[in-house]
C-alpha positions as CSV (number, residue, x, y, z in Angstrom):
1,M,0.1,0.0,-0.1
2,P,1.5,3.2,-1.0
3,M,2.5,5.9,1.7
4,I,0.6,8.9,2.0
5,Q,2.4,12.2,1.9
6,S,2.9,13.7,5.5
7,R,0.4,16.4,5.0
8,I,-2.6,14.0,4.2
9,L,-2.0,13.0,7.5
10,L,-4.3,15.8,8.1
11,A,-6.7,13.1,7.1
12,V,-5.5,11.3,10.3
13,F,-6.4,14.4,12.3
14,V,-9.6,14.4,11.0
15,L,-10.4,11.0,12.0
16,L,-8.9,12.0,15.0
17,L,-10.6,15.3,15.8
18,L,-13.2,12.5,16.4
19,S,-11.9,10.9,19.6
20,G,-11.8,11.5,22.9
21,V,-12.8,12.0,26.7
22,G,-15.0,14.1,28.9
23,L,-15.6,17.9,29.5
24,G,-13.6,20.6,31.0
25,D,-13.4,24.2,32.5
26,S,-15.4,27.2,31.4
27,Q,-13.8,29.8,28.9
28,P,-11.0,31.5,30.4
29,A,-11.7,35.2,30.7
30,G,-10.3,37.3,27.8
31,E,-9.9,34.4,25.5
32,A,-11.7,33.7,22.2
33,S,-14.5,30.9,22.6
34,P,-13.2,27.5,22.2
35,S,-15.3,27.2,19.1
36,D,-13.6,30.1,17.5
37,L,-10.1,28.6,18.5
38,I,-11.0,25.4,16.7
39,K,-12.2,27.3,13.7
40,A,-9.0,29.2,13.5
41,V,-6.9,25.9,14.0
42,I,-8.9,24.3,11.2
43,R,-8.2,27.3,8.7
44,N,-4.3,27.2,9.6
45,E,-4.2,23.4,8.9
46,L,-6.3,23.9,5.5
47,N,-4.3,27.1,4.6
48,S,-0.8,26.8,6.1
49,P,1.6,28.4,3.6
50,Q,4.2,25.6,4.8
51,K,1.9,23.0,3.5
52,T,3.2,23.3,0.0
53,D,6.6,24.8,0.1
54,I,8.5,21.9,2.1
55,R,8.6,18.1,1.1
56,W,10.3,15.5,3.6
57,S,11.9,12.5,3.6
58,Y,11.7,10.4,6.9
59,R,11.5,6.9,8.4
60,S,8.0,5.0,9.1
61,E,7.9,2.2,11.3
62,R,4.3,0.9,11.0
63,E,2.4,-2.0,12.3
64,V,-0.6,-2.9,10.5
65,D,-2.9,-5.9,11.8
66,G,0.2,-7.3,13.6
67,K,2.7,-7.0,10.7
68,Q,5.6,-4.5,11.3
69,E,7.3,-2.9,8.6
70,T,9.9,0.1,8.6
71,R,10.2,2.1,5.5
72,E,12.0,5.2,4.3
73,V,9.6,7.4,2.5
74,V,10.3,10.5,0.2
75,E,7.4,13.0,-0.6
76,T,7.3,14.5,-4.3
77,K,5.2,16.8,-6.2
78,S,3.7,13.5,-7.5
79,G,3.2,11.5,-4.5
80,S,5.1,9.7,-1.9
81,L,7.6,7.1,-2.7
82,N,8.9,4.5,0.0
83,R,11.2,1.7,0.2
84,L,11.0,-1.2,2.8
85,V,14.0,-1.6,4.8
86,A,13.0,-4.1,7.6
87,V,10.1,-6.6,8.6
88,G,9.5,-7.6,12.1
89,G,12.5,-5.4,13.1
90,K,14.8,-7.4,11.0
91,P,16.5,-6.0,8.0
92,L,15.9,-7.4,4.6
93,T,18.4,-10.1,3.2
94,E,20.4,-9.1,-0.1
95,G,17.8,-10.8,-2.1
96,Q,14.6,-9.1,-0.6
97,Q,16.7,-5.6,-1.1
98,R,17.1,-6.3,-4.7
99,Q,13.5,-7.3,-5.0
100,E,12.6,-4.0,-3.3
101,A,14.8,-1.8,-5.6
102,D,13.1,-3.3,-8.6
103,R,10.0,-2.3,-7.2
104,V,10.9,1.1,-6.4
105,L,12.4,1.6,-9.8
106,R,9.4,0.0,-11.5
107,V,6.8,2.3,-9.7
108,S,9.2,5.5,-10.3
109,R,9.0,4.8,-14.1
110,D,5.6,3.4,-14.7
111,V,3.2,6.0,-15.3
112,N,0.1,3.7,-14.5
113,E,1.7,3.3,-11.1
114,Q,2.3,6.9,-10.7
115,R,-1.5,7.9,-11.7
116,K,-2.5,5.3,-8.8
117,L,-0.3,7.0,-6.4
118,E,-1.8,10.5,-7.3
119,Q,-5.4,9.3,-7.3
120,T,-4.9,7.7,-3.9
121,H,-3.5,11.0,-2.8
122,Q,-6.1,13.1,-4.2
123,K,-9.0,11.1,-2.7
124,D,-7.3,11.1,0.7
125,V,-7.0,15.2,0.5
126,Q,-10.4,15.7,-0.7
127,Q,-12.0,13.4,2.1
128,C,-9.6,15.0,4.8
129,N,-10.7,18.6,3.8
130,S,-14.5,17.7,3.7
131,F,-14.0,16.1,7.4
132,L,-12.0,19.2,8.7
133,Q,-14.7,21.5,7.2
134,M,-17.5,19.6,8.9
135,I,-15.6,20.0,12.3
136,P,-16.9,23.3,13.7
137,N,-20.5,22.5,13.0
138,A,-20.3,18.5,14.1
139,F,-19.3,19.4,17.6
140,L,-19.7,21.4,20.8
141,F,-16.3,22.6,22.4
142,E,-15.2,23.5,25.8
143,Y,-11.8,24.6,27.3
144,A,-10.4,22.0,29.8
145,G,-7.0,23.5,30.9
146,T,-3.6,24.4,29.7
147,S,-0.1,22.8,29.8
148,G,2.7,25.4,28.8
149,E,2.0,26.7,25.4
150,L,-0.8,24.0,24.6
151,T,-4.5,24.5,25.5
152,K,-6.8,21.5,25.9
153,V,-10.3,21.8,24.3
154,T,-12.8,18.8,24.6
155,F,-15.4,18.2,22.1
156,R,-18.7,16.0,21.9
157,P,-21.4,15.7,19.2
158,N,-23.6,18.7,18.4
159,P,-27.1,17.5,18.6
160,N,-28.2,19.6,15.8
161,F,-25.7,18.6,13.4
162,Q,-27.1,16.8,10.3
163,A,-24.6,14.5,8.9
164,P,-24.2,15.1,5.0
165,S,-22.6,11.8,4.3
166,F,-21.4,8.5,5.7
167,E,-18.3,10.1,6.7
168,G,-20.1,12.7,8.6
169,K,-22.2,10.1,10.3
170,I,-18.9,8.4,11.6
171,L,-17.4,11.9,12.5
172,H,-20.4,12.9,14.6
173,Q,-20.5,9.6,16.7
174,M,-17.0,10.7,18.3
175,S,-16.0,12.6,21.4
176,G,-12.7,13.7,22.6
177,E,-9.9,16.1,23.3
178,I,-7.6,18.3,21.3
179,W,-4.5,19.9,22.6
180,V,-3.6,23.0,20.6
181,D,-0.4,25.0,20.1
182,I,-2.1,28.1,21.4
183,K,0.5,30.7,20.1
184,Q,0.5,29.4,16.6
185,Q,-3.0,27.8,16.5
186,R,-2.0,24.5,15.3
187,L,-3.0,21.1,16.2
188,A,-0.4,19.2,18.7
189,S,-2.6,16.1,19.4
190,I,-5.7,14.3,19.3
191,D,-6.9,11.3,21.5
192,G,-10.3,10.0,21.7
193,Q,-12.9,7.1,21.1
194,L,-16.2,6.3,19.1
195,L,-19.3,6.9,21.4
196,N,-21.5,4.6,19.5
197,D,-21.6,1.7,17.0
198,V,-21.8,3.1,13.6
199,K,-23.2,1.2,10.4
200,L,-23.0,2.5,7.1
201,A,-26.2,1.6,4.9
202,G,-27.4,-0.7,7.5
203,G,-24.0,-2.5,7.7
204,L,-23.6,-3.3,3.8
205,L,-20.9,-0.7,3.5
206,G,-19.0,-1.4,6.7
207,H,-19.4,-0.8,10.3
208,L,-17.4,0.4,13.4
209,E,-17.9,-0.7,16.9
210,K,-18.3,1.5,19.9
211,G,-15.0,2.4,21.9
212,G,-12.7,2.4,18.8
213,Q,-9.8,4.7,19.6
214,F,-7.6,7.1,17.5
215,V,-4.6,8.9,18.6
216,V,-2.4,11.3,16.8
217,K,0.6,13.2,18.1
218,R,2.2,16.1,16.2
219,A,5.4,18.0,16.4
220,E,7.1,21.1,14.9
221,I,9.6,19.6,12.7
222,A,10.9,23.2,11.1
223,P,9.7,26.6,12.4
224,G,6.1,26.8,11.6
225,H,5.8,23.3,10.0
226,W,3.7,20.7,11.9
227,E,3.7,17.0,10.9
228,S,2.2,13.8,12.6
229,V,4.9,11.7,14.2
230,E,2.7,9.2,16.0
231,I,-0.7,7.6,14.7
232,T,-2.7,4.9,16.5
233,V,-5.8,3.5,15.2
234,N,-7.5,0.7,17.2
235,M,-11.0,0.4,15.7
236,R,-13.1,-2.6,15.8
237,G,-15.0,-3.3,12.8
238,K,-14.8,-2.6,9.0
239,A,-15.1,0.4,7.2
240,L,-13.0,2.2,4.5
241,L,-12.7,5.9,4.9
242,F,-9.2,6.7,3.8
243,K,-7.4,4.4,1.3
244,T,-4.4,4.7,3.3
245,I,-5.7,4.3,7.0
246,A,-6.0,0.9,8.4
247,V,-8.7,0.1,11.0
248,Q,-5.8,-1.4,13.1
249,Q,-2.6,0.3,13.0
250,K,0.3,2.0,14.6
251,E,2.8,4.4,13.0
252,R,5.8,6.3,14.1
253,R,7.7,8.8,11.9
254,S,11.2,10.0,12.6
255,N,14.4,11.4,10.8
256,F,12.7,14.1,9.1
257,Q,14.8,15.8,6.4
258,S,13.6,18.4,3.8
259,V,14.1,17.5,0.3
260,P,13.6,19.9,-2.9
261,D,10.1,20.9,-3.6
262,D,10.4,20.1,-7.2
263,L,11.6,16.3,-6.5
264,T,10.2,13.9,-9.2
265,L,9.5,10.2,-8.4
266,S,12.6,9.3,-10.3
267,D,14.6,11.7,-8.1
268,A,12.9,10.0,-5.0
269,A,13.8,6.8,-6.4
270,G,17.6,7.7,-6.6
271,L,17.7,8.8,-2.8
272,L,15.9,5.7,-1.6
273,L,18.2,3.4,-3.5
274,K,21.6,5.3,-2.9
275,E,22.5,3.0,0.1
276,V,21.5,0.0,-1.6
277,F,23.8,1.0,-4.6
278,I,26.6,1.8,-2.2
279,A,26.4,-1.3,-0.3
280,E,26.5,-3.6,-3.5
281,R,29.9,-1.7,-4.4
């Protein structure tokens, strides 16, 4: 399954802005209402100038349905390209490395594969943005305290919200807490759970069970540029919201380094395979 670009992880926030815990303190004197704060945060996430002018390479340690994989990922203008470097914590054998190198080169040169990457990317971006835009109307918000530069806001379903889609229906069944960097008005973390069972089209298109959890932690990896560094999805059931998010998965991202914003998939393949080629000499 292709890796999504870091900023598509906004998609993750989306699902996250869905999770959580109880209510908190009343609005601090002199501060914006919690609803206005969340609106400002979402505007920043959707329109941040840093979203498009920096691309990254990073290491992804991911576990999906009990299977552990470590990949090196490079973002490009056409999507993300990745190279598998370890399975279950063990490095690939020489034969496996050659097979993986062949796959990376094939994807970087295959127009059809590139088109699939871009289609997946665009679908997730559209769904992510749609979710984010529903947040202010879907929930009721309350301040719940501070910790340093971070402010905690809890949210629960707004009973007057009419979900316009299956995704909105799932969104509206969630409750949780959001930590916000108050100075930059950016998302720092989300932690929450599904309040009720959700069935899509009576269960024909999937279902998610009450109690499912979603956690995302973000970090400022460059001045003004926030990325997801930890993602945990622990849902019970089966439903496809984002092509690149599994119902059961954990992912940790590290070793972020900026790469040229005009990088092509061929360039990314060269970066990913550089170590392999050096090792064979």
